[in-house]
DRENPA-3360 file (N, C-alpha, C; in nm, 2 decimals, always signed):
BEGIN
1 = MKMTLNCT = +0.08/-0.12/+0.00/+0.00/+0.00/+0.00/+0.09/+0.12/+0.00 ~ +0.06/+0.22/-0.09/+0.14/+0.34/-0.10/+0.10/+0.43/+0.01 ~ +0.21/+0.49/+0.08/+0.19/+0.59/+0.19/+0.25/+0.72/+0.15 ~ +0.19/+0.83/+0.19/+0.23/+0.96/+0.17/+0.24/+1.04/+0.30 ~ +0.36/+1.09/+0.32/+0.39/+1.18/+0.44/+0.40/+1.32/+0.39 ~ +0.31/+1.41/+0.44/+0.30/+1.54/+0.38/+0.35/+1.64/+0.49 ~ +0.46/+1.71/+0.47/+0.51/+1.81/+0.56/+0.51/+1.95/+0.51 ~ +0.43/+1.97/+0.42/+0.43/+2.10/+0.35/+0.39/+2.22/+0.44;
9 = VQGNPFPV = +0.47/+2.32/+0.44/+0.44/+2.45/+0.52/+0.46/+2.57/+0.42 ~ +0.40/+2.68/+0.46/+0.41/+2.80/+0.38/+0.52/+2.89/+0.44 ~ +0.60/+2.95/+0.36/+0.70/+3.04/+0.40/+0.76/+3.12/+0.29 ~ +0.82/+3.23/+0.32/+0.88/+3.32/+0.21/+1.00/+3.37/+0.27 ~ +1.12/+3.33/+0.22/+1.14/+3.24/+0.11/+1.10/+3.10/+0.14 ~ +1.09/+3.02/+0.03/+1.05/+2.88/+0.05/+1.14/+2.81/+0.15 ~ +1.08/+2.73/+0.24/+1.16/+2.66/+0.34/+1.24/+2.54/+0.28 ~ +1.34/+2.50/+0.35/+1.42/+2.39/+0.31/+1.38/+2.27/+0.41;
17 = YSWSTSHL = +1.36/+2.16/+0.35/+1.31/+2.04/+0.42/+1.42/+1.94/+0.44 ~ +1.42/+1.87/+0.56/+1.50/+1.76/+0.59/+1.42/+1.66/+0.66 ~ +1.46/+1.53/+0.64/+1.38/+1.42/+0.70/+1.48/+1.33/+0.78 ~ +1.43/+1.27/+0.88/+1.50/+1.17/+0.96/+1.40/+1.06/+1.01 ~ +1.45/+0.95/+1.05/+1.37/+0.84/+1.11/+1.43/+0.79/+1.23 ~ +1.35/+0.71/+1.31/+1.40/+0.65/+1.43/+1.50/+0.54/+1.40 ~ +1.51/+0.49/+1.28/+1.60/+0.38/+1.25/+1.71/+0.43/+1.15 ~ +1.69/+0.54/+1.09/+1.80/+0.60/+1.01/+1.81/+0.75/+1.05;
25 = QEMDWIQS = +1.94/+0.79/+1.08/+1.96/+0.92/+1.13/+1.91/+1.03/+1.04 ~ +1.93/+1.01/+0.91/+1.89/+1.11/+0.81/+1.84/+1.04/+0.68 ~ +1.74/+1.10/+0.62/+1.69/+1.04/+0.49/+1.73/+1.14/+0.37 ~ +1.77/+1.07/+0.27/+1.81/+1.15/+0.15/+1.69/+1.20/+0.07 ~ +1.62/+1.30/+0.13/+1.49/+1.35/+0.08/+1.48/+1.49/+0.12 ~ +1.46/+1.58/+0.02/+1.46/+1.72/+0.06/+1.32/+1.79/+0.01 ~ +1.23/+1.71/-0.03/+1.10/+1.76/-0.07/+1.00/+1.76/+0.05 ~ +0.89/+1.83/+0.04/+0.80/+1.84/+0.15/+0.71/+1.72/+0.16;
33 = VFTSSILP = +0.69/+1.65/+0.05/+0.61/+1.53/+0.05/+0.69/+1.41/+0.02 ~ +0.68/+1.30/+0.11/+0.75/+1.18/+0.09/+0.65/+1.07/+0.07 ~ +0.67/+1.00/-0.05/+0.58/+0.89/-0.09/+0.66/+0.76/-0.11 ~ +0.61/+0.65/-0.05/+0.68/+0.53/-0.07/+0.58/+0.41/-0.05 ~ +0.60/+0.30/-0.12/+0.52/+0.18/-0.09/+0.58/+0.09/+0.01 ~ +0.70/+0.12/+0.05/+0.77/+0.04/+0.15/+0.83/+0.13/+0.26 ~ +0.76/+0.14/+0.37/+0.80/+0.22/+0.48/+0.81/+0.13/+0.60 ~ +0.93/+0.11/+0.65/+0.94/+0.03/+0.78/+0.87/+0.10/+0.89;
41 = PGTYSCTS = +0.82/+0.02/+0.99/+0.76/+0.09/+1.10/+0.86/+0.17/+1.18 ~ +0.81/+0.28/+1.24/+0.90/+0.37/+1.32/+0.85/+0.51/+1.31 ~ +0.93/+0.60/+1.36/+0.89/+0.74/+1.37/+0.97/+0.82/+1.26 ~ +0.90/+0.90/+1.19/+0.95/+0.98/+1.08/+0.94/+1.13/+1.11 ~ +1.05/+1.20/+1.11/+1.04/+1.34/+1.14/+1.08/+1.43/+1.02 ~ +1.01/+1.54/+1.01/+1.04/+1.63/+0.90/+1.06/+1.77/+0.96 ~ +1.16/+1.84/+0.92/+1.19/+1.98/+0.96/+1.20/+2.07/+0.84 ~ +1.12/+2.18/+0.85/+1.13/+2.28/+0.75/+1.19/+2.40/+0.81;
49 = AKYLGMES = +1.31/+2.44/+0.75/+1.39/+2.55/+0.81/+1.39/+2.67/+0.71 ~ +1.39/+2.79/+0.77/+1.40/+2.92/+0.70/+1.47/+3.01/+0.80 ~ +1.52/+3.12/+0.75/+1.61/+3.20/+0.84/+1.53/+3.27/+0.95 ~ +1.40/+3.27/+0.94/+1.31/+3.33/+1.05/+1.27/+3.22/+1.15 ~ +1.31/+3.10/+1.13/+1.27/+2.99/+1.22/+1.25/+2.86/+1.16 ~ +1.20/+2.76/+1.23/+1.18/+2.63/+1.17/+1.05/+2.57/+1.23 ~ +1.00/+2.47/+1.15/+0.88/+2.40/+1.19/+0.91/+2.25/+1.18 ~ +0.86/+2.17/+1.26/+0.88/+2.02/+1.25/+0.75/+1.95/+1.27;
57 = KQFTIQHI = +0.75/+1.83/+1.21/+0.63/+1.74/+1.22/+0.68/+1.60/+1.23 ~ +0.60/+1.52/+1.30/+0.64/+1.38/+1.33/+0.53/+1.29/+1.28 ~ +0.57/+1.18/+1.22/+0.48/+1.07/+1.17/+0.52/+0.94/+1.24 ~ +0.42/+0.87/+1.29/+0.45/+0.73/+1.34/+0.38/+0.63/+1.25 ~ +0.46/+0.54/+1.20/+0.42/+0.44/+1.11/+0.41/+0.30/+1.19 ~ +0.29/+0.25/+1.19/+0.27/+0.11/+1.25/+0.21/+0.02/+1.14 ~ +0.28/-0.10/+1.13/+0.23/-0.19/+1.03/+0.12/-0.28/+1.10 ~ +0.01/-0.29/+1.03/-0.10/-0.38/+1.07/-0.12/-0.48/+0.96;
65 = SDKTPDSV = -0.10/-0.60/+0.99/-0.12/-0.71/+0.89/-0.26/-0.76/+0.90 ~ -0.32/-0.78/+0.78/-0.46/-0.84/+0.78/-0.45/-0.99/+0.78 ~ -0.54/-1.05/+0.85/-0.55/-1.19/+0.86/-0.70/-1.24/+0.86 ~ -0.73/-1.32/+0.77/-0.87/-1.37/+0.76/-0.89/-1.47/+0.88 ~ -1.01/-1.49/+0.93/-1.04/-1.58/+1.04/-1.00/-1.72/+1.02 ~ -0.95/-1.79/+1.12/-0.92/-1.93/+1.11/-1.05/-2.00/+1.10 ~ -1.16/-1.95/+1.17/-1.29/-2.02/+1.16/-1.40/-1.93/+1.20 ~ -1.52/-1.95/+1.15/-1.64/-1.88/+1.18/-1.75/-1.98/+1.21;
73 = SISSENHT = -1.81/-1.97/+1.32/-1.91/-2.07/+1.36/-2.03/-2.00/+1.42 ~ -2.15/-2.07/+1.41/-2.27/-2.01/+1.46/-2.35/-2.11/+1.55 ~ -2.41/-2.07/+1.65/-2.48/-2.15/+1.75/-2.59/-2.07/+1.82 ~ -2.68/-2.13/+1.89/-2.77/-2.06/+1.97/-2.71/-2.05/+2.11 ~ -2.76/-1.96/+2.19/-2.70/-1.93/+2.32/-2.72/-2.05/+2.41 ~ -2.82/-2.13/+2.39/-2.84/-2.25/+2.48/-2.79/-2.37/+2.41 ~ -2.71/-2.36/+2.30/-2.65/-2.47/+2.23/-2.74/-2.58/+2.18 ~ -2.85/-2.53/+2.13/-2.94/-2.63/+2.06/-3.01/-2.55/+1.95;
81 = SSLVERRQ = -3.04/-2.63/+1.84/-3.10/-2.57/+1.73/-3.26/-2.58/+1.73 ~ -3.31/-2.64/+1.85/-3.45/-2.64/+1.87/-3.50/-2.52/+1.94 ~ -3.58/-2.44/+1.88/-3.63/-2.31/+1.93/-3.78/-2.32/+1.95 ~ -3.83/-2.23/+2.04/-3.98/-2.23/+2.07/-4.04/-2.11/+2.01 ~ -4.15/-2.14/+1.94/-4.22/-2.03/+1.88/-4.26/-1.91/+1.97 ~ -4.24/-1.79/+1.92/-4.28/-1.66/+1.98/-4.19/-1.63/+2.11 ~ -4.08/-1.71/+2.13/-3.99/-1.68/+2.23/-3.86/-1.62/+2.17 ~ -3.80/-1.53/+2.24/-3.68/-1.47/+2.19/-3.56/-1.56/+2.21;
89 = HRLVCEVQ = -3.48/-1.57/+2.11/-3.36/-1.66/+2.12/-3.24/-1.58/+2.06 ~ -3.13/-1.60/+2.12/-3.00/-1.53/+2.08/-2.91/-1.63/+2.00 ~ -2.88/-1.59/+1.88/-2.78/-1.66/+1.80/-2.64/-1.60/+1.82 ~ -2.54/-1.68/+1.82/-2.40/-1.62/+1.85/-2.31/-1.67/+1.73 ~ -2.24/-1.57/+1.68/-2.14/-1.60/+1.57/-2.00/-1.58/+1.63 ~ -1.92/-1.68/+1.63/-1.79/-1.68/+1.68/-1.68/-1.67/+1.57 ~ -1.60/-1.56/+1.57/-1.50/-1.54/+1.47/-1.36/-1.55/+1.54 ~ -1.28/-1.65/+1.49/-1.16/-1.68/+1.56/-1.04/-1.63/+1.48;
97 = NVAPIQNL = -0.95/-1.55/+1.55/-0.82/-1.52/+1.51/-0.83/-1.43/+1.38 ~ -0.87/-1.31/+1.39/-0.89/-1.22/+1.28/-0.83/-1.08/+1.31 ~ -0.78/-1.02/+1.21/-0.72/-0.88/+1.22/-0.71/-0.82/+1.09 ~ -0.72/-0.68/+1.09/-0.75/-0.60/+1.20/-0.90/-0.59/+1.23 ~ -0.94/-0.58/+1.36/-1.08/-0.58/+1.40/-1.16/-0.46/+1.34 ~ -1.09/-0.35/+1.33/-1.16/-0.23/+1.29/-1.20/-0.24/+1.14 ~ -1.15/-0.34/+1.07/-1.19/-0.36/+0.93/-1.29/-0.47/+0.91 ~ -1.33/-0.53/+1.02/-1.41/-0.65/+1.02/-1.56/-0.62/+1.01;
105 = MVKWYKGI = -1.63/-0.69/+0.92/-1.78/-0.67/+0.91/-1.84/-0.81/+0.92 ~ -1.93/-0.84/+1.01/-2.00/-0.97/+1.02/-2.14/-0.95/+0.97 ~ -2.17/-1.03/+0.87/-2.31/-1.02/+0.81/-2.39/-1.15/+0.85 ~ -2.51/-1.13/+0.89/-2.60/-1.24/+0.92/-2.70/-1.26/+0.81 ~ -2.71/-1.39/+0.77/-2.80/-1.42/+0.66/-2.91/-1.51/+0.71 ~ -3.04/-1.48/+0.67/-3.15/-1.57/+0.68/-3.18/-1.62/+0.54 ~ -3.15/-1.75/+0.52/-3.15/-1.79/+0.38/-3.05/-1.72/+0.30 ~ -3.10/-1.64/+0.19/-3.00/-1.56/+0.11/-3.01/-1.41/+0.14;
113 = EVVNITLY = -3.10/-1.38/+0.24/-3.12/-1.24/+0.27/-3.03/-1.19/+0.39 ~ -2.96/-1.08/+0.37/-2.89/-1.02/+0.48/-2.98/-0.95/+0.58 ~ -2.98/-1.00/+0.71/-3.08/-0.95/+0.81/-3.01/-0.87/+0.92 ~ -2.88/-0.87/+0.92/-2.81/-0.79/+1.03/-2.66/-0.78/+0.99 ~ -2.60/-0.66/+1.03/-2.46/-0.64/+1.01/-2.40/-0.59/+1.14 ~ -2.28/-0.65/+1.18/-2.21/-0.60/+1.29/-2.07/-0.54/+1.25 ~ -2.05/-0.42/+1.30/-1.92/-0.35/+1.28/-1.85/-0.34/+1.41 ~ -1.71/-0.32/+1.41/-1.64/-0.33/+1.53/-1.55/-0.20/+1.54;
121 = SGESKTPV = -1.55/-0.14/+1.66/-1.47/-0.02/+1.68/-1.34/-0.06/+1.75 ~ -1.25/+0.04/+1.77/-1.12/+0.01/+1.83/-1.02/-0.04/+1.73 ~ -0.90/-0.07/+1.77/-0.80/-0.11/+1.68/-0.73/-0.23/+1.73 ~ -0.68/-0.32/+1.65/-0.60/-0.43/+1.69/-0.49/-0.46/+1.59 ~ -0.37/-0.47/+1.63/-0.26/-0.50/+1.55/-0.23/-0.65/+1.53 ~ -0.28/-0.72/+1.63/-0.26/-0.87/+1.63/-0.40/-0.93/+1.62 ~ -0.41/-1.06/+1.57/-0.54/-1.13/+1.56/-0.61/-1.15/+1.69 ~ -0.74/-1.14/+1.69/-0.82/-1.15/+1.81/-0.94/-1.24/+1.78;
129 = NVSSTFLI = -1.00/-1.28/+1.89/-1.13/-1.36/+1.88/-1.24/-1.26/+1.91 ~ -1.35/-1.26/+1.83/-1.46/-1.17/+1.85/-1.59/-1.25/+1.83 ~ -1.70/-1.20/+1.88/-1.83/-1.26/+1.85/-1.94/-1.15/+1.82 ~ -2.04/-1.20/+1.75/-2.16/-1.11/+1.72/-2.28/-1.19/+1.75 ~ -2.38/-1.11/+1.81/-2.51/-1.18/+1.85/-2.62/-1.12/+1.76 ~ -2.72/-1.21/+1.74/-2.84/-1.17/+1.67/-2.96/-1.23/+1.74 ~ -3.06/-1.15/+1.77/-3.18/-1.19/+1.84/-3.29/-1.22/+1.73 ~ -3.36/-1.34/+1.75/-3.47/-1.38/+1.67/-3.59/-1.42/+1.75;
137 = TPNRTDDG = -3.71/-1.40/+1.70/-3.83/-1.45/+1.76/-3.90/-1.53/+1.65 ~ -3.87/-1.66/+1.65/-3.92/-1.74/+1.53/-4.07/-1.77/+1.55 ~ -4.14/-1.79/+1.43/-4.27/-1.85/+1.43/-4.27/-1.98/+1.35 ~ -4.38/-2.05/+1.34/-4.38/-2.18/+1.28/-4.34/-2.18/+1.14 ~ -4.35/-2.07/+1.07/-4.31/-2.07/+0.93/-4.15/-2.07/+0.91 ~ -4.09/-2.04/+1.03/-3.94/-2.04/+1.02/-3.88/-2.18/+1.05 ~ -3.96/-2.28/+1.07/-3.91/-2.41/+1.09/-3.84/-2.46/+0.97 ~ -3.71/-2.50/+0.99/-3.63/-2.55/+0.88/-3.54/-2.44/+0.82;
145 = TQYKCVAE = -3.56/-2.31/+0.86/-3.48/-2.20/+0.81/-3.34/-2.21/+0.84 ~ -3.25/-2.17/+0.75/-3.11/-2.18/+0.77/-3.05/-2.04/+0.79 ~ -2.97/-2.02/+0.89/-2.90/-1.90/+0.92/-2.75/-1.92/+0.90 ~ -2.68/-1.82/+0.86/-2.53/-1.83/+0.86/-2.48/-1.69/+0.88 ~ -2.35/-1.68/+0.92/-2.28/-1.55/+0.94/-2.15/-1.56/+0.86 ~ -2.12/-1.44/+0.80/-2.00/-1.43/+0.71/-1.92/-1.32/+0.77 ~ -1.79/-1.35/+0.79/-1.69/-1.25/+0.84/-1.61/-1.19/+0.72 ~ -1.62/-1.06/+0.69/-1.55/-1.00/+0.58/-1.45/-0.90/+0.63;
153 = LHLGPEGR = -1.34/-0.89/+0.57/-1.24/-0.79/+0.60/-1.24/-0.68/+0.49 ~ -1.28/-0.56/+0.52/-1.29/-0.45/+0.42/-1.17/-0.36/+0.44 ~ -1.07/-0.38/+0.35/-0.94/-0.32/+0.37/-0.92/-0.20/+0.28 ~ -1.03/-0.14/+0.23/-1.02/-0.01/+0.16/-1.00/-0.04/+0.01 ~ -0.99/+0.07/-0.07/-0.98/+0.05/-0.22/-0.85/-0.01/-0.26 ~ -0.75/+0.00/-0.18/-0.62/-0.06/-0.22/-0.60/-0.20/-0.16 ~ -0.70/-0.24/-0.08/-0.69/-0.38/-0.03/-0.75/-0.48/-0.13 ~ -0.75/-0.60/-0.08/-0.80/-0.71/-0.17/-0.94/-0.69/-0.21;
161 = QPPPAVES = -0.97/-0.72/-0.34/-1.11/-0.71/-0.39/-1.14/-0.84/-0.46 ~ -1.26/-0.89/-0.44/-1.36/-0.85/-0.33/-1.30/-0.88/-0.19 ~ -1.36/-0.82/-0.09/-1.30/-0.84/+0.05/-1.30/-0.98/+0.08 ~ -1.19/-1.03/+0.14/-1.18/-1.17/+0.18/-1.28/-1.20/+0.28 ~ -1.34/-1.32/+0.27/-1.46/-1.35/+0.36/-1.45/-1.50/+0.40 ~ -1.49/-1.53/+0.52/-1.50/-1.67/+0.57/-1.64/-1.68/+0.63 ~ -1.71/-1.79/+0.59/-1.85/-1.80/+0.63/-1.87/-1.93/+0.72 ~ -1.97/-1.92/+0.80/-2.00/-2.04/+0.89/-2.07/-2.14/+0.81;
169 = EPFRVTVH = -2.08/-2.26/+0.87/-2.17/-2.36/+0.82/-2.31/-2.32/+0.85 ~ -2.41/-2.36/+0.76/-2.55/-2.32/+0.78/-2.60/-2.37/+0.92 ~ -2.68/-2.29/+0.99/-2.74/-2.33/+1.11/-2.89/-2.34/+1.09 ~ -2.94/-2.47/+1.09/-3.08/-2.49/+1.06/-3.16/-2.50/+1.18 ~ -3.26/-2.42/+1.20/-3.34/-2.41/+1.32/-3.46/-2.50/+1.31 ~ -3.50/-2.56/+1.42/-3.62/-2.64/+1.43/-3.71/-2.56/+1.53 ~ -3.83/-2.52/+1.48/-3.92/-2.44/+1.57/-4.02/-2.53/+1.62 ~ -4.03/-2.53/+1.76/-4.14/-2.61/+1.83/-4.26/-2.52/+1.85;
177 = YAPSLISS = -4.38/-2.57/+1.81/-4.50/-2.48/+1.83/-4.61/-2.57/+1.87 ~ -4.71/-2.51/+1.94/-4.83/-2.58/+1.99/-4.92/-2.63/+1.88 ~ -4.99/-2.74/+1.90/-5.09/-2.79/+1.80/-5.19/-2.69/+1.76 ~ -5.23/-2.69/+1.64/-5.33/-2.60/+1.59/-5.42/-2.69/+1.50 ~ -5.55/-2.69/+1.53/-5.65/-2.77/+1.45/-5.66/-2.72/+1.31 ~ -5.66/-2.81/+1.21/-5.68/-2.77/+1.07/-5.82/-2.73/+1.05 ~ -5.92/-2.80/+1.11/-6.06/-2.77/+1.10/-6.11/-2.70/+1.22 ~ -6.24/-2.68/+1.23/-6.31/-2.61/+1.34/-6.29/-2.70/+1.46;
185 = SSEVMEVR = -6.29/-2.64/+1.58/-6.27/-2.71/+1.71/-6.41/-2.78/+1.75 ~ -6.52/-2.74/+1.69/-6.65/-2.80/+1.72/-6.73/-2.82/+1.60 ~ -6.78/-2.94/+1.58/-6.87/-2.96/+1.46/-7.00/-3.04/+1.51 ~ -7.11/-3.01/+1.45/-7.23/-3.08/+1.46/-7.26/-3.16/+1.33 ~ -7.27/-3.29/+1.34/-7.29/-3.38/+1.22/-7.42/-3.45/+1.23 ~ -7.50/-3.45/+1.13/-7.62/-3.53/+1.12/-7.60/-3.64/+1.03 ~ -7.62/-3.77/+1.07/-7.60/-3.89/+0.99/-7.72/-3.98/+1.01 ~ -7.74/-4.06/+0.90/-7.84/-4.17/+0.91/-7.78/-4.30/+0.96;
193 = KGEKVTLN = -7.86/-4.37/+1.02/-7.82/-4.50/+1.08/-7.75/-4.59/+0.97 ~ -7.64/-4.64/+1.00/-7.57/-4.72/+0.91/-7.47/-4.65/+0.82 ~ -7.47/-4.52/+0.81/-7.38/-4.44/+0.73/-7.24/-4.44/+0.80 ~ -7.14/-4.43/+0.71/-7.01/-4.42/+0.76/-6.98/-4.28/+0.80 ~ -6.92/-4.26/+0.92/-6.89/-4.13/+0.97/-6.74/-4.12/+0.99 ~ -6.68/-4.01/+0.95/-6.54/-3.98/+0.98/-6.52/-3.85/+1.06 ~ -6.46/-3.87/+1.17/-6.43/-3.75/+1.26/-6.28/-3.72/+1.24 ~ -6.26/-3.60/+1.20/-6.12/-3.55/+1.17/-6.07/-3.45/+1.27;
201 = CTAQGNPP = -5.97/-3.49/+1.35/-5.92/-3.40/+1.45/-5.77/-3.36/+1.42 ~ -5.74/-3.37/+1.30/-5.60/-3.35/+1.26/-5.55/-3.21/+1.30 ~ -5.43/-3.20/+1.36/-5.38/-3.07/+1.40/-5.23/-3.07/+1.36 ~ -5.19/-2.95/+1.33/-5.04/-2.93/+1.30/-4.97/-2.88/+1.42 ~ -4.85/-2.94/+1.45/-4.77/-2.90/+1.56/-4.63/-2.97/+1.55 ~ -4.54/-2.91/+1.62/-4.40/-2.96/+1.62/-4.35/-2.96/+1.76 ~ -4.32/-3.08/+1.82/-4.33/-3.21/+1.76/-4.47/-3.25/+1.73 ~ -4.49/-3.35/+1.64/-4.63/-3.39/+1.61/-4.71/-3.42/+1.73;
209 = PVYSWNTS = -4.84/-3.38/+1.73/-4.92/-3.40/+1.85/-4.96/-3.54/+1.88 ~ -4.99/-3.57/+2.00/-5.05/-3.71/+2.04/-5.19/-3.69/+2.06 ~ -5.27/-3.79/+2.00/-5.42/-3.77/+2.01/-5.48/-3.87/+2.11 ~ -5.59/-3.82/+2.17/-5.67/-3.91/+2.25/-5.82/-3.87/+2.23 ~ -5.91/-3.97/+2.24/-6.05/-3.94/+2.21/-6.14/-3.99/+2.33 ~ -6.25/-3.92/+2.36/-6.35/-3.96/+2.45/-6.48/-3.92/+2.41 ~ -6.59/-3.98/+2.46/-6.72/-3.94/+2.42/-6.81/-3.91/+2.55 ~ -6.93/-3.87/+2.52/-7.02/-3.83/+2.64/-7.07/-3.96/+2.71;
217 = HLQKMDWN = -7.06/-4.08/+2.64/-7.11/-4.20/+2.70/-6.99/-4.30/+2.73 ~ -6.87/-4.27/+2.68/-6.76/-4.35/+2.71/-6.65/-4.25/+2.76 ~ -6.59/-4.28/+2.88/-6.50/-4.19/+2.93/-6.38/-4.17/+2.84 ~ -6.33/-4.28/+2.78/-6.22/-4.28/+2.69/-6.23/-4.38/+2.58 ~ -6.19/-4.34/+2.46/-6.19/-4.43/+2.35/-6.05/-4.48/+2.32 ~ -6.04/-4.61/+2.28/-5.91/-4.67/+2.25/-5.87/-4.64/+2.11 ~ -5.84/-4.51/+2.09/-5.80/-4.46/+1.95/-5.70/-4.35/+1.97 ~ -5.58/-4.36/+1.90/-5.48/-4.26/+1.92/-5.44/-4.19/+1.78;
225 = KSVFTFS = -5.53/-4.21/+1.68/-5.51/-4.14/+1.55/-5.58/-4.01/+1.55 ~ -5.55/-3.93/+1.45/-5.61/-3.80/+1.43/-5.75/-3.81/+1.36 ~ -5.77/-3.92/+1.29/-5.90/-3.94/+1.21/-5.96/-4.07/+1.27 ~ -6.09/-4.06/+1.30/-6.17/-4.17/+1.35/-6.29/-4.20/+1.26 ~ -6.29/-4.32/+1.21/-6.40/-4.36/+1.11/-6.48/-4.48/+1.17 ~ -6.61/-4.47/+1.16/-6.69/-4.58/+1.20/-6.82/-4.57/+1.13 ~ -6.90/-4.68/+1.14/-7.04/-4.68/+1.08/-7.14/-4.74/+1.18;
% end
């Protein structure tokens, strides 16, 4: 990456510039602007002198190496993929050994749709472990939905393009929800003697519901299916 150190000052007559660094006593450069694609880390000092006085400016160069994560993983806070309908659940994305953190962006996907983005403040010169959380309140239509998180390093226009990215394995959620009858909860049926009658008590639920039957003249019927047929 090309770096530019600008030490320009105004003066009349024009000032004379000199540069030095913490690892070299003096640099062979007499211009006000110093540009290089290879600058060792350290302190760079510029002095602009004129017969009426002098000005100085100091630059500190720190090398920050970028490192893509060793791994990215996603889980729920209670370490299970079975969630309960209409309850809030926290998903956690763990990003291992990444730098620099200030260039990290974690994207959350529900299917192919981006549903959340996490950015990080602060600075890190060495790789660190970070996490991102995402709150969801699933309903029964979310049963079987897959979530994933993707860690991207956005290193600016001179960095790698497209931004290097590491994504988690898909996290498939199972949503548990209470049984819901497909038909009305109460029906009046008129039948003739000898006709076949079908009573349908089918309900949708996860896990699948367990059925039991009873009548006004029998306390309990020996039938555990959702549909009861007799004549």
